[in-house]
MMTF fields as JSON, N, C-alpha, C and O atoms, coordinates in Angstrom:
{
  "mmtfVersion": "1.0.0",
  "mmtfProducer": "UNKNOWN",
  "numBonds": 447,
  "numAtoms": 448,
  "numGroups": 112,
  "numChains": 1,
  "numModels": 1,
  "chainsPerModel": [1],
  "groupsPerChain": [112],
  "chainIdList": ["A"],
  "bondAtomList": [4, 2, 8, 6, 12, 10, 16, 14, 20, 18, 24, 22, 28, 26, 32, 30, 36, 34, 40, 38, 44, 42, 48, 46, 52, 50, 56, 54, 60, 58, 64, 62, 68, 66, 72, 70, 76, 74, 80, 78, 84, 82, 88, 86, 92, 90, 96, 94, 100, 98, 104, 102, 108, 106, 112, 110, 116, 114, 120, 118, 124, 122, 128, 126, 132, 130, 136, 134, 140, 138, 144, 142, 148, 146, 152, 150, 156, 154, 160, 158, 164, 162, 168, 166, 172, 170, 176, 174, 180, 178, 184, 182, 188, 186, 192, 190, 196, 194, 200, 198, 204, 202, 208, 206, 212, 210, 216, 214, 220, 218, 224, 222, 228, 226, 232, 230, 236, 234, 240, 238, 244, 242, 248, 246, 252, 250, 256, 254, 260, 258, 264, 262, 268, 266, 272, 270, 276, 274, 280, 278, 284, 282, 288, 286, 292, 290, 296, 294, 300, 298, 304, 302, 308, 306, 312, 310, 316, 314, 320, 318, 324, 322, 328, 326, 332, 330, 336, 334, 340, 338, 344, 342, 348, 346, 352, 350, 356, 354, 360, 358, 364, 362, 368, 366, 372, 370, 376, 374, 380, 378, 384, 382, 388, 386, 392, 390, 396, 394, 400, 398, 404, 402, 408, 406, 412, 410, 416, 414, 420, 418, 424, 422, 428, 426, 432, 430, 436, 434, 440, 438, 444, 442],
  "bondOrderList": [1, 1, 1, 1, 1, 1, 1, 1, 1, 1, 1, 1, 1, 1, 1, 1, 1, 1, 1, 1, 1, 1, 1, 1, 1, 1, 1, 1, 1, 1, 1, 1, 1, 1, 1, 1, 1, 1, 1, 1, 1, 1, 1, 1, 1, 1, 1, 1, 1, 1, 1, 1, 1, 1, 1, 1, 1, 1, 1, 1, 1, 1, 1, 1, 1, 1, 1, 1, 1, 1, 1, 1, 1, 1, 1, 1, 1, 1, 1, 1, 1, 1, 1, 1, 1, 1, 1, 1, 1, 1, 1, 1, 1, 1, 1, 1, 1, 1, 1, 1, 1, 1, 1, 1, 1, 1, 1, 1, 1, 1, 1],
  "groupList": [{"groupName": "MET", "atomNameList": ["N", "CA", "C", "O"], "elementList": ["N", "C", "C", "O"], "formalChargeList": [0, 0, 0, 0], "bondAtomList": [1, 0, 2, 1, 3, 2], "bondOrderList": [1, 1, 2], "singleLetterCode": "M", "chemCompType": "L-PEPTIDE LINKING"}, {"groupName": "LEU", "atomNameList": ["N", "CA", "C", "O"], "elementList": ["N", "C", "C", "O"], "formalChargeList": [0, 0, 0, 0], "bondAtomList": [1, 0, 2, 1, 3, 2], "bondOrderList": [1, 1, 2], "singleLetterCode": "L", "chemCompType": "L-PEPTIDE LINKING"}, {"groupName": "ARG", "atomNameList": ["N", "CA", "C", "O"], "elementList": ["N", "C", "C", "O"], "formalChargeList": [0, 0, 0, 0], "bondAtomList": [1, 0, 2, 1, 3, 2], "bondOrderList": [1, 1, 2], "singleLetterCode": "R", "chemCompType": "L-PEPTIDE LINKING"}, {"groupName": "SER", "atomNameList": ["N", "CA", "C", "O"], "elementList": ["N", "C", "C", "O"], "formalChargeList": [0, 0, 0, 0], "bondAtomList": [1, 0, 2, 1, 3, 2], "bondOrderList": [1, 1, 2], "singleLetterCode": "S", "chemCompType": "L-PEPTIDE LINKING"}, {"groupName": "PHE", "atomNameList": ["N", "CA", "C", "O"], "elementList": ["N", "C", "C", "O"], "formalChargeList": [0, 0, 0, 0], "bondAtomList": [1, 0, 2, 1, 3, 2], "bondOrderList": [1, 1, 2], "singleLetterCode": "F", "chemCompType": "L-PEPTIDE LINKING"}, {"groupName": "ASN", "atomNameList": ["N", "CA", "C", "O"], "elementList": ["N", "C", "C", "O"], "formalChargeList": [0, 0, 0, 0], "bondAtomList": [1, 0, 2, 1, 3, 2], "bondOrderList": [1, 1, 2], "singleLetterCode": "N", "chemCompType": "L-PEPTIDE LINKING"}, {"groupName": "ALA", "atomNameList": ["N", "CA", "C", "O"], "elementList": ["N", "C", "C", "O"], "formalChargeList": [0, 0, 0, 0], "bondAtomList": [1, 0, 2, 1, 3, 2], "bondOrderList": [1, 1, 2], "singleLetterCode": "A", "chemCompType": "L-PEPTIDE LINKING"}, {"groupName": "HIS", "atomNameList": ["N", "CA", "C", "O"], "elementList": ["N", "C", "C", "O"], "formalChargeList": [0, 0, 0, 0], "bondAtomList": [1, 0, 2, 1, 3, 2], "bondOrderList": [1, 1, 2], "singleLetterCode": "H", "chemCompType": "L-PEPTIDE LINKING"}, {"groupName": "GLU", "atomNameList": ["N", "CA", "C", "O"], "elementList": ["N", "C", "C", "O"], "formalChargeList": [0, 0, 0, 0], "bondAtomList": [1, 0, 2, 1, 3, 2], "bondOrderList": [1, 1, 2], "singleLetterCode": "E", "chemCompType": "L-PEPTIDE LINKING"}, {"groupName": "ILE", "atomNameList": ["N", "CA", "C", "O"], "elementList": ["N", "C", "C", "O"], "formalChargeList": [0, 0, 0, 0], "bondAtomList": [1, 0, 2, 1, 3, 2], "bondOrderList": [1, 1, 2], "singleLetterCode": "I", "chemCompType": "L-PEPTIDE LINKING"}, {"groupName": "ASP", "atomNameList": ["N", "CA", "C", "O"], "elementList": ["N", "C", "C", "O"], "formalChargeList": [0, 0, 0, 0], "bondAtomList": [1, 0, 2, 1, 3, 2], "bondOrderList": [1, 1, 2], "singleLetterCode": "D", "chemCompType": "L-PEPTIDE LINKING"}, {"groupName": "GLY", "atomNameList": ["N", "CA", "C", "O"], "elementList": ["N", "C", "C", "O"], "formalChargeList": [0, 0, 0, 0], "bondAtomList": [1, 0, 2, 1, 3, 2], "bondOrderList": [1, 1, 2], "singleLetterCode": "G", "chemCompType": "PEPTIDE LINKING"}, {"groupName": "LYS", "atomNameList": ["N", "CA", "C", "O"], "elementList": ["N", "C", "C", "O"], "formalChargeList": [0, 0, 0, 0], "bondAtomList": [1, 0, 2, 1, 3, 2], "bondOrderList": [1, 1, 2], "singleLetterCode": "K", "chemCompType": "L-PEPTIDE LINKING"}, {"groupName": "THR", "atomNameList": ["N", "CA", "C", "O"], "elementList": ["N", "C", "C", "O"], "formalChargeList": [0, 0, 0, 0], "bondAtomList": [1, 0, 2, 1, 3, 2], "bondOrderList": [1, 1, 2], "singleLetterCode": "T", "chemCompType": "L-PEPTIDE LINKING"}, {"groupName": "GLN", "atomNameList": ["N", "CA", "C", "O"], "elementList": ["N", "C", "C", "O"], "formalChargeList": [0, 0, 0, 0], "bondAtomList": [1, 0, 2, 1, 3, 2], "bondOrderList": [1, 1, 2], "singleLetterCode": "Q", "chemCompType": "L-PEPTIDE LINKING"}, {"groupName": "VAL", "atomNameList": ["N", "CA", "C", "O"], "elementList": ["N", "C", "C", "O"], "formalChargeList": [0, 0, 0, 0], "bondAtomList": [1, 0, 2, 1, 3, 2], "bondOrderList": [1, 1, 2], "singleLetterCode": "V", "chemCompType": "L-PEPTIDE LINKING"}, {"groupName": "PRO", "atomNameList": ["N", "CA", "C", "O"], "elementList": ["N", "C", "C", "O"], "formalChargeList": [0, 0, 0, 0], "bondAtomList": [1, 0, 2, 1, 3, 2], "bondOrderList": [1, 1, 2], "singleLetterCode": "P", "chemCompType": "L-PEPTIDE LINKING"}, {"groupName": "CYS", "atomNameList": ["N", "CA", "C", "O"], "elementList": ["N", "C", "C", "O"], "formalChargeList": [0, 0, 0, 0], "bondAtomList": [1, 0, 2, 1, 3, 2], "bondOrderList": [1, 1, 2], "singleLetterCode": "C", "chemCompType": "L-PEPTIDE LINKING"}, {"groupName": "TYR", "atomNameList": ["N", "CA", "C", "O"], "elementList": ["N", "C", "C", "O"], "formalChargeList": [0, 0, 0, 0], "bondAtomList": [1, 0, 2, 1, 3, 2], "bondOrderList": [1, 1, 2], "singleLetterCode": "Y", "chemCompType": "L-PEPTIDE LINKING"}],
  "groupTypeList": [0, 1, 1, 2, 3, 3, 3, 4, 1, 5, 1, 6, 1, 7, 8, 2, 9, 6, 1, 6, 1, 1, 8, 1, 3, 3, 10, 4, 11, 9, 12, 8, 3, 2, 11, 6, 1, 1, 2, 13, 3, 4, 2, 7, 14, 10, 9, 6, 10, 1, 15, 11, 6, 3, 2, 16, 2, 15, 13, 8, 7, 1, 6, 14, 1, 8, 2, 8, 7, 1, 15, 9, 2, 14, 11, 2, 14, 1, 9, 15, 17, 15, 10, 8, 9, 11, 5, 6, 9, 13, 15, 6, 16, 3, 3, 13, 1, 11, 1, 14, 6, 18, 3, 1, 2, 12, 8, 2, 7, 4, 6, 6],
  "groupIdList": [1, 2, 3, 4, 5, 6, 7, 8, 9, 10, 11, 12, 13, 14, 15, 16, 17, 18, 19, 20, 21, 22, 23, 24, 25, 26, 27, 28, 29, 30, 31, 32, 33, 34, 35, 36, 37, 38, 39, 40, 41, 42, 43, 44, 45, 46, 47, 48, 49, 50, 51, 52, 53, 54, 55, 56, 57, 58, 59, 60, 61, 62, 63, 64, 65, 66, 67, 68, 69, 70, 71, 72, 73, 74, 75, 76, 77, 78, 79, 80, 81, 82, 83, 84, 85, 86, 87, 88, 89, 90, 91, 92, 93, 94, 95, 96, 97, 98, 99, 100, 101, 102, 103, 104, 105, 106, 107, 108, 109, 110, 111, 112],
  "secStructList": [7, 2, 2, 2, 2, 2, 2, 2, 2, 6, 1, 7, 2, 2, 2, 2, 2, 2, 2, 2, 2, 2, 2, 2, 2, 2, 2, 2, 7, 3, 3, 3, 6, 6, 3, 3, 3, 3, 7, 1, 7, 7, 7, 2, 2, 2, 2, 2, 2, 2, 2, 6, 7, 7, 2, 2, 2, 2, 2, 2, 2, 2, 2, 2, 2, 2, 2, 6, 6, 1, 3, 3, 3, 3, 6, 6, 3, 3, 3, 3, 7, 2, 2, 2, 2, 2, 2, 2, 3, 3, 3, 3, 3, 7, 1, 1, 6, 6, 7, 3, 3, 3, 3, 3, 1, 1, 7, 7, 1, 1, 7, 7],
  "xCoordList": [-5.268, -5.89, -7.259, -8.382, -7.014, -8.029, -9.138, -10.277, -8.838, -9.923, -10.714, -11.919, -10.124, -10.578, -11.485, -12.565, -11.127, -12.024, -13.182, -14.235, -12.922, -14.109, -15.235, -16.462, -14.445, -15.543, -16.309, -17.479, -15.483, -16.096, -17.213, -18.106, -17.27, -18.473, -19.671, -20.774, -19.601, -20.739, -21.516, -22.522, -21.039, -21.428, -22.152, -21.794, -23.297, -24.349, -23.315, -22.232, -23.861, -22.926, -22.608, -21.587, -23.432, -23.24, -22.093, -21.567, -21.856, -20.753, -19.558, -18.561, -19.553, -18.383, -17.753, -16.575, -18.869, -17.99, -17.391, -16.212, -18.071, -17.56, -16.317, -15.461, -16.181, -15.06, -13.706, -12.534, -14.398, -13.287, -12.683, -11.454, -13.567, -13.218, -12.282, -11.265, -12.559, -11.559, -10.184, -9.167, -10.185, -8.776, -8.168, -6.95, -8.762, -8.438, -7.821, -6.82, -8.295, -8.047, -6.665, -5.729, -6.652, -5.263, -4.163, -3.006, -4.456, -3.378, -3.188, -2.027, -3.922, -3.724, -3.982, -3.623, -4.798, -5.3, -4.35, -3.32, -4.57, -3.642, -4.534, -5.494, -4.133, -4.835, -5.161, -4.29, -6.319, -6.862, -7.846, -8.258, -8.267, -9.127, -10.576, -11.207, -10.868, -12.314, -12.137, -13.203, -11.085, -10.902, -9.666, -8.624, -9.702, -8.613, -9.027, -10.035, -8.128, -8.088, -7.692, -6.547, -8.297, -8.106, -7.523, -8.214, -6.2, -5.535, -5.502, -5.425, -5.571, -5.816, -7.383, -8.085, -7.86, -9.246, -9.46, -8.848, -10.535, -11.045, -12.347, -13.372, -12.407, -13.541, -14.841, -14.597, -16.011, -16.966, -16.733, -17.09, -16.173, -16.195, -14.948, -14.937, -14.085, -12.656, -13.327, -13.022, -14.157, -14.632, -15.707, -15.906, -16.326, -17.319, -16.635, -17.053, -15.483, -14.484, -14.208, -14.37, -13.721, -13.198, -14.24, -13.939, -15.486, -16.327, -17.478, -18.491, -17.287, -17.988, -19.512, -20.507, -19.571, -20.666, -20.981, -20.004, -22.216, -22.211, -22.063, -22.44, -21.461, -21.019, -22.208, -22.171, -23.454, -24.756, -24.832, -24.835, -24.889, -25.151, -24.208, -24.493, -22.831, -21.694, -22.261, -22.442, -22.616, -23.081, -24.062, -23.838, -25.048, -26.247, -25.865, -26.364, -24.773, -24.294, -23.468, -23.517, -22.486, -21.707, -22.535, -22.109, -23.571, -24.395, -25.136, -25.271, -25.502, -25.974, -24.931, -25.173, -23.708, -22.833, -22.493, -22.272, -22.508, -22.144, -23.436, -23.235, -24.695, -25.952, -25.823, -26.266, -25.068, -24.811, -23.629, -23.211, -23.012, -21.77, -20.788, -20.262, -20.472, -19.567, -18.327, -17.232, -18.749, -17.74, -18.251, -19.393, -17.135, -17.416, -16.759, -15.81, -17.388, -16.922, -16.17, -16.716, -14.83, -14.202, -13.718, -12.502, -14.474, -14.22, -14.332, -15.234, -13.229, -13.052, -12.727, -12.833, -12.287, -11.772, -12.489, -13.46, -12.121, -13.279, -12.489, -11.266, -13.417, -12.591, -13.536, -14.706, -12.596, -13.444, -13.176, -12.128, -14.477, -14.696, -14.307, -15.18, -13.189, -12.701, -13.314, -13.916, -13.077, -13.921, -15.308, -15.785, -16.071, -17.502, -17.795, -18.739, -16.84, -17.295, -16.919, -17.585, -15.857, -15.525, -16.559, -16.713, -17.262, -18.227, -19.537, -20.347, -19.7, -20.841, -20.95, -22.002, -19.731, -19.342, -19.522, -19.131, -20.065, -20.091, -19.432, -19.573, -18.67, -18.184, -18.871, -19.121, -19.354, -20.07, -19.346, -18.706, -19.339, -18.583, -19.618, -20.807, -19.109, -19.923, -20.064, -19.317, -21.194, -21.365, -20.616, -20.602, -20.043, -18.998, -17.679, -17.224, -16.872, -15.669, -14.937, -13.749, -15.766, -15.148, -14.806, -14.299, -15.101, -14.913, -15.799, -16.892, -15.438, -16.035, -16.853, -16.295, -18.145, -19.117, -19.121, -18.935, -19.38, -19.748, -21.11, -21.585, -21.532, -22.53, -22.731, -22.239, -23.309, -23.678, -24.71, -25.761, -24.556, -25.42, -26.735, -27.859, -26.358, -27.452, -28.447, -27.98, -29.788, -30.63, -30.516, -30.334, -30.678, -30.68, -31.906, -32.685, -32.264, -33.581, -33.592, -34.66, -32.716, -32.626, -31.782, -30.63, -32.146, -31.281, -30.16, -30.25, -29.008, -27.948, -28.181, -27.244],
  "yCoordList": [-0.211, -1.209, -0.161, -0.633, 0.817, 1.893, 2.107, 2.259, 2.126, 2.574, 1.037, 1.011, -0.025, -1.233, -1.513, -2.063, -1.174, -1.746, -0.752, -1.063, 0.423, 1.665, 1.115, 1.167, 0.602, 0.393, -1.047, -1.28, -1.924, -3.087, -2.918, -3.766, -2.088, -1.738, -1.191, -1.175, -0.872, -0.366, -1.924, -1.798, -2.964, -4.058, -5.037, -5.29, -5.587, -6.639, -7.825, -7.999, -8.51, -9.608, -10.738, -11.403, -10.994, -11.932, -11.61, -12.387, -10.094, -9.748, -9.917, -10.445, -9.558, -9.353, -10.645, -10.879, -11.566, -13.242, -13.509, -13.866, -13.381, -13.56, -13.116, -13.81, -11.693, -11.028, -11.581, -11.723, -11.813, -12.321, -13.507, -13.568, -14.702, -15.762, -15.525, -16.214, -14.563, -14.236, -13.903, -14.481, -13.071, -12.694, -13.785, -13.918, -14.526, -15.673, -16.716, -17.418, -16.682, -17.627, -17.179, -17.947, -15.77, -15.03, -15.188, -15.166, -15.375, -15.446, -16.83, -17.152, -17.565, -19.142, -20.114, -21.246, -19.832, -20.709, -21.497, -20.911, -22.658, -23.375, -23.668, -24.436, -22.971, -22.986, -24.542, -25.406, -24.791, -26.202, -26.092, -24.978, -27.153, -26.823, -26.073, -25.414, -26.359, -25.715, -24.521, -23.909, -23.842, -22.709, -22.697, -23.229, -22.213, -22.215, -22.879, -22.565, -23.883, -24.813, -24.034, -23.586, -23.792, -23.345, -24.519, -25.181, -24.789, -25.854, -25.738, -26.722, -24.317, -24.221, -24.183, -23.534, -24.905, -24.886, -23.638, -23.297, -22.931, -21.904, -21.927, -22.02, -21.861, -22.005, -20.984, -19.79, -21.365, -20.187, -19.125, -17.999, -19.279, -18.313, -17.188, -16.0, -17.819, -17.172, -16.128, -14.942, -16.752, -15.816, -14.73, -13.653, -15.098, -14.164, -13.106, -11.963, -13.396, -12.212, -11.201, -9.982, -12.021, -11.076, -10.204, -9.068, -10.614, -9.656, -9.003, -8.479, -9.058, -8.373, -9.021, -8.299, -10.343, -11.026, -11.967, -12.483, -12.538, -13.787, -14.972, -14.978, -16.077, -17.46, -17.785, -18.025, -17.881, -18.469, -17.926, -18.58, -16.817, -16.016, -16.255, -16.283, -16.471, -16.843, -18.191, -18.355, -19.321, -20.64, -20.344, -20.797, -19.672, -19.409, -19.03, -19.475, -18.019, -17.687, -18.357, -18.402, -19.034, -19.938, -21.247, -21.604, -21.896, -22.474, -21.878, -22.532, -20.768, -19.986, -20.094, -20.566, -19.629, -19.532, -21.069, -21.178, -22.118, -23.412, -23.737, -24.557, -23.258, -23.644, -23.023, -23.473, -21.734, -20.867, -21.286, -20.661, -22.385, -23.273, -22.038, -21.76, -21.265, -20.517, -20.814, -20.253, -21.809, -22.527, -24.071, -24.529, -24.628, -26.125, -26.566, -26.016, -27.537, -28.105, -29.455, -30.348, -29.519, -30.584, -31.462, -31.641, -31.997, -32.525, -30.955, -30.144, -30.794, -29.676, -28.341, -27.195, -28.771, -27.678, -26.992, -27.547, -25.869, -24.957, -24.871, -24.757, -24.947, -24.481, -23.45, -23.557, -22.34, -20.946, -21.07, -21.271, -20.878, -20.784, -19.324, -18.462, -19.096, -17.615, -16.934, -15.861, -17.681, -17.292, -16.977, -15.89, -18.08, -17.665, -16.47, -15.696, -16.395, -15.348, -13.999, -12.98, -14.05, -12.834, -12.529, -11.348, -13.427, -13.32, -12.838, -12.213, -13.283, -12.748, -11.447, -10.889, -10.971, -9.653, -8.667, -8.904, -7.39, -6.451, -5.244, -5.182, -4.312, -3.109, -2.124, -1.957, -1.198, 0.071, 1.133, 0.769, 2.506, 3.511, 3.926, 4.092, 4.068, 4.85, 6.125, 6.909, 6.457, 8.036, 8.849, 10.05, 7.768, 8.362, 8.188, 7.068, 9.382, 9.493, 8.786, 8.468, 8.579, 7.573, 6.143, 5.541, 5.538, 4.429, 3.466, 3.872, 2.219, 1.181, 0.214, -0.436, 0.109, -0.928, -2.116, -2.099, -3.295, -4.398, -5.308, -5.347, -5.842, -6.273, -7.723, -7.767, -8.808, -9.965, -9.845, -9.303, -10.308, -10.334, -11.123, -10.763, -12.358, -13.315, -13.034, -12.828, -13.013, -12.827, -13.999, -15.187, -13.347, -14.374, -14.34, -13.458, -15.298, -15.571, -14.966, -14.895, -14.668, -13.803, -12.679, -12.661, -11.936, -10.399, -10.473, -11.282, -9.83, -9.775, -9.386, -9.315],
  "zCoordList": [-23.756, -22.962, -22.236, -22.059, -21.999, -21.398, -22.231, -21.79, -23.441, -24.571, -24.69, -24.44, -25.015, -25.049, -23.886, -24.101, -22.673, -21.678, -21.492, -20.937, -21.976, -21.732, -22.914, -22.832, -23.977, -25.128, -24.711, -25.012, -24.004, -23.385, -22.527, -22.547, -21.894, -20.95, -21.836, -21.29, -22.766, -23.549, -24.333, -25.031, -24.149, -24.784, -23.83, -22.68, -24.519, -23.539, -23.288, -23.847, -22.414, -21.699, -22.735, -22.562, -23.809, -24.694, -25.812, -26.609, -25.595, -26.805, -25.936, -26.427, -24.802, -23.669, -23.452, -23.182, -23.636, -23.318, -24.685, -24.702, -25.889, -27.098, -27.449, -27.997, -27.066, -27.099, -26.299, -26.646, -25.119, -23.876, -24.493, -24.522, -25.119, -25.492, -26.632, -26.716, -27.553, -28.717, -28.12, -28.503, -27.288, -26.504, -25.788, -25.908, -25.119, -24.452, -25.852, -25.707, -26.645, -27.858, -28.372, -28.595, -28.543, -29.191, -28.212, -28.631, -26.694, -25.958, -25.618, -25.366, -25.565, -25.103, -25.862, -25.535, -27.276, -27.988, -28.993, -29.327, -29.466, -30.392, -31.615, -31.558, -32.781, -33.838, -34.186, -34.081, -34.554, -35.225, -36.274, -36.597, -36.842, -37.9, -37.702, -38.528, -36.463, -35.998, -35.526, -35.452, -35.119, -34.528, -33.471, -33.853, -32.367, -31.597, -30.328, -29.694, -29.975, -28.915, -27.693, -27.755, -26.704, -25.161, -24.416, -23.642, -24.657, -23.851, -22.401, -21.665, -21.918, -20.328, -20.193, -20.969, -19.182, -18.796, -18.009, -16.997, -18.701, -17.865, -17.153, -17.828, -15.996, -15.34, -15.481, -15.657, -15.419, -15.744, -14.794, -15.143, -13.6, -12.788, -13.12, -12.799, -13.737, -14.35, -15.552, -15.674, -16.266, -17.563, -16.968, -17.532, -15.862, -15.108, -14.767, -14.954, -14.218, -13.389, -14.572, -14.527, -15.734, -16.929, -17.383, -17.75, -17.403, -18.233, -17.126, -17.591, -15.787, -14.797, -14.729, -14.67, -14.743, -14.34, -13.605, -13.063, -13.286, -12.305, -13.158, -14.33, -12.518, -13.159, -13.695, -14.902, -13.06, -13.762, -15.027, -16.07, -14.938, -16.298, -17.29, -18.487, -16.73, -18.027, -18.412, -19.618, -17.486, -18.1, -19.209, -20.331, -18.986, -19.731, -21.171, -22.204, -21.026, -22.433, -23.218, -24.447, -22.311, -23.017, -23.735, -24.834, -23.221, -23.543, -24.917, -25.951, -24.755, -26.202, -27.252, -28.363, -26.867, -27.85, -28.63, -29.836, -27.717, -28.185, -29.037, -29.933, -28.929, -29.778, -31.0, -32.057, -30.829, -32.169, -32.845, -33.819, -32.36, -33.154, -33.115, -34.193, -32.035, -31.899, -31.068, -31.094, -30.341, -29.376, -29.304, -29.345, -29.197, -29.142, -27.74, -27.18, -27.366, -25.829, -26.201, -26.848, -25.717, -26.026, -24.79, -24.718, -23.866, -22.623, -21.909, -22.114, -21.078, -20.134, -20.897, -20.459, -22.202, -22.83, -23.884, -24.398, -24.253, -25.233, -26.543, -26.624, -27.626, -28.827, -29.485, -29.85, -29.525, -29.927, -31.6, -32.214, -32.046, -33.536, -33.916, -34.014, -34.096, -34.123, -35.515, -35.519, -36.604, -37.838, -37.663, -37.988, -37.065, -36.971, -35.959, -36.116, -34.847, -34.147, -34.773, -34.586, -35.496, -36.348, -37.392, -37.704, -37.951, -38.985, -38.522, -39.207, -36.961, -36.191, -35.634, -35.323, -35.522, -35.044, -35.817, -36.96, -35.627, -36.602, -35.552, -34.331, -36.448, -35.977, -36.337, -37.531, -35.296, -35.748, -35.017, -34.03, -35.366, -34.397, -33.391, -33.663, -32.291, -31.146, -31.152, -31.739, -30.389, -30.319, -29.043, -28.774, -28.417, -27.317, -27.594, -27.828, -27.594, -27.792, -29.007, -28.972, -30.066, -31.035, -30.934, -31.88, -29.696, -29.489, -30.196, -30.591, -30.399, -31.324, -30.459, -29.575, -30.697, -30.135, -31.003, -32.219, -30.171, -31.235, -30.917, -29.782, -31.741, -31.53, -32.25, -33.378, -31.839, -32.572, -33.532, -33.187, -34.79, -35.665, -35.458, -35.807, -34.773, -34.743, -33.588, -32.468, -33.785, -32.707, -31.721, -31.985, -30.417, -29.16, -28.668, -29.03, -27.763, -27.338, -25.769, -25.162, -25.344, -24.07, -23.778, -24.212, -23.231, -22.772, -22.027, -21.104, -22.128, -21.32, -19.986, -19.191]
}
């Protein structure tokens, strides 16, 4: 857990949110044709607390993930497109302590 958390700190907010959604989908998601349905409704503030960001910034990035077709809103629930996020994330060795850093391949229009 410590290695995952310290690696998580080297990421931009967009990537931290994407990875947090992957983690939530593996813990609370139900597999369906489009990805993993998060049956539990997570508030934007809950996700912000997980990734160490403000609620407004998380809302911006969730909207961006939706535009990138990596997340689908279904009422108050989210469908995390696990395969698409997996394809969008690359794994590269980090220069510090052999940890792994992640980055989204897609270009984004705003910085984290």
